[in-house]
C-alpha positions, 0 to 999 in steps of 0.5 A, a space after each residue: 499499500 503506498 498511503 497508509 493513512 491509519 494513525 494509531 500514536 498509542 501502539 508506537 514504540 517510544 522512539 517513533 513516538 519521540 519522533 513524530 512529537 519532534 517533527 511536529 514541534 520542529 514544523 509548529 515552530 517553523 511554520 510559527 516563527 516564519 509567520 511572525 517574522 516575514 508575515 507579522 514584522 515584514 508586513 508580507 502576505 502570504 503568497 504562493 510559497 508560504 502555503 506551498 511550505 504549510 501544505 509540505 509541513 502538515 503532508 510529512 508529519 501526516 504520511 510519517 505519523 501514519 508510518 508510511 516507509 518512504 515518509 521516513 526517508 523523504 523526512 529525513 531528506 527534508 530535514 538536513 536542509 532544514 538544519 543546515 539553514 537554521 544553524 547557519 543562521 544561529 552561528 554567522 546571522 545577526 539578529 537578537 539573542 531570542 531570534 538565536 533561541 528560538 531559531 536554534 530551538 527549530 534545529 534543535 527540534 529537527 535533529 531530534 526528529 532525524 536521530 530518532 527517524 534513524 534510530 535501528 528501533 523505528 526504522 525496523 518498526 516502519 519497514 515491517 508497519 502493516 506487513 501482510 503474512 503473505 510478503 514473509 518469506 518462509 523460514 529456511 529460504 534466502 534471499 538472493 
């Protein structure tokens, strides 16, 4: 099945829960700060890119929370440039201490999400979630 849409958070192992919570918190803080900085302070209006970014954030959180194998890797792929950008802004951009703290917090939450998504237990859970018995290999057979 390409799209699993059933979220059963209560049955997930703790590393999977940690990944989902830190991912959702990271996106929520990122989008709230983005809105505050560019829409509220700068007086801009939401543009096509802004809606696209919101859509990507919501979709990736949903599909990771629904335990889709492909979403886990796509999420890691998206997290890495977000982490790099936030860390660069935190370390090298001249902003207020509060802005550095928020940007660093966003980077930290995405780092936590990536760490938990790369965790062996999480990877194994994503790999075997919703796997039907007929897809399992019979005992004694080898992969070629």
